[in-house]
C-alpha positions in Angstrom: 42.8 42.3 35.9 45.3 42.6 33.4 48.9 42.6 34.7 48.8 40.2 37.5 51.4 38.5 38.7 49.9 34.5 37.7 51.6 31.0 39.1 53.4 31.5 36.1 55.8 34.0 36.5 56.8 32.7 39.8 59.4 30.7 40.2 61.8 29.1 43.3 64.4 32.1 44.5 61.7 34.8 44.0 61.7 37.2 46.7 58.8 39.7 47.8 60.1 42.5 50.3 57.2 43.7 52.6 56.5 47.8 53.7 57.1 48.3 57.4 54.3 49.3 59.9 55.5 50.7 63.3 53.0 49.7 66.9 52.1 52.3 68.8 51.2 51.4 72.1 48.0 52.5 71.7 47.3 49.8 68.8 48.7 47.1 70.5 46.3 47.0 73.9 43.2 48.5 71.4 44.3 45.4 68.9 44.5 42.8 72.1 41.4 44.1 74.0 39.4 43.2 71.0 40.6 39.3 69.9 43.5 38.6 72.5 42.8 40.1 76.1 45.9 38.3 78.1 46.9 40.9 80.3 50.4 41.3 79.1 49.1 42.6 76.1 46.3 45.0 77.2 47.9 46.4 80.7 50.5 48.4 80.3 50.6 48.9 84.1 50.6 45.2 85.1 53.1 44.3 82.2 55.8 46.9 83.4 56.0 44.0 86.4 55.5 41.1 84.7 57.9 38.8 82.5 58.2 40.8 79.6 59.0 43.7 81.5 56.0 46.0 79.3 53.3 45.2 76.8 53.7 42.9 74.0 51.8 42.8 70.7 49.5 39.9 70.3 51.0 36.7 68.0 47.4 37.5 66.3 48.0 40.9 65.8 51.9 40.2 64.5 50.1 37.8 62.1 47.3 40.3 60.8 50.5 42.3 60.3 51.9 40.2 57.6 48.5 39.6 56.0 48.2 43.6 55.5 51.6 43.7 53.8 51.5 40.9 52.2 48.3 41.6 50.5 49.5 45.8 49.9 53.1 43.9 48.9 51.7 41.3 46.8 48.4 39.6 46.9 46.9 42.9 45.6 49.3 42.6 42.2 48.6 38.5 42.0 46.1 36.7 40.6 45.3 34.5 44.1 42.8 31.9 44.4 43.5 31.9 48.3 45.6 30.4 50.6 46.0 27.1 51.6 47.5 27.5 55.6 50.5 28.4 57.7 52.2 24.5 57.8 54.4 26.5 60.5 54.4 29.5 62.4 56.5 30.6 65.0 56.3 33.7 67.3 59.9 33.9 67.8 60.5 36.8 69.7 58.3 39.7 71.4 57.2 43.3 69.6 56.8 45.8 72.0 55.9 49.5 71.3 57.5 52.3 68.7 58.3 48.4 67.1 58.2 48.7 63.6 58.1 45.7 61.5 59.4 44.9 57.9 59.8 41.2 55.7 60.3 39.3 53.1 58.5 36.3 51.3 60.6 33.7 49.3 58.6 31.3 46.9 60.1 27.8 47.5 58.1 25.5 44.7 55.5 26.1 42.4 53.7 23.9 41.7 51.6 24.1 38.2 48.4 22.0 37.0 46.1 23.1 34.5 44.7 26.0 35.9 46.5 26.8 38.5 49.5 26.6 40.9 50.7 25.8 44.9 52.8 28.4 45.5 55.1 27.4 48.5 56.8 30.1 50.8 59.0 31.7 53.7 58.1 34.3 55.6 60.8 36.6 58.0 59.3 39.1 59.9 62.2 41.4 61.7 61.5 44.9 63.8 63.9 47.9 63.2 66.9 46.1 65.0 66.8 43.2 62.8 65.6 40.7 65.4 63.2 38.2 63.5 60.0 37.9 65.2 58.0 35.6 63.4 58.6 33.1 60.9 56.0 31.4 58.7 56.0 28.8 56.2 52.4 28.6 54.0 50.8 28.2 50.7 48.4 29.6 48.6 47.3 29.2 45.3 47.5 31.4 42.5 45.3 31.2 38.9 47.6 30.4 35.8 48.1 33.0 33.3 44.4 32.6 31.0 42.6 31.2 33.9 40.1 32.5 36.5 40.9 36.0 37.8 44.1 36.0 35.5 45.1 38.1 32.8 43.6 37.0 29.2 40.7 34.9 31.9 
């Protein structure tokens, strides 16, 4: 566990660049068929004549991609205790087949106690055309150096 990023290593303005993921129509339909089976996510023919002009990814799918990219870019290298939650989550533009999503998480505050830190972050995800598709404010808890799952703990 040594070498993990702890709450002590973070500060307001610390920026985390997320990786990227490209979505196919098949992935969008498969996810939505299981978790958000609304016609504009699951039926390409009906969606083509609908209000979005084609299939779009479920917001829950977009959120799941955010989580995966966040784990790969940051949480897997951090002394994470748990997420506290989202204070604000907005789906600001539809995610269409072929979209490549990426984003950033920017630390806005770090509050430390004896063993852990509460870390606030602003999140933005964009598609390949730099269109913002998701914004969020979230809070996570990380161990402090020398505690819990942190290096030297």
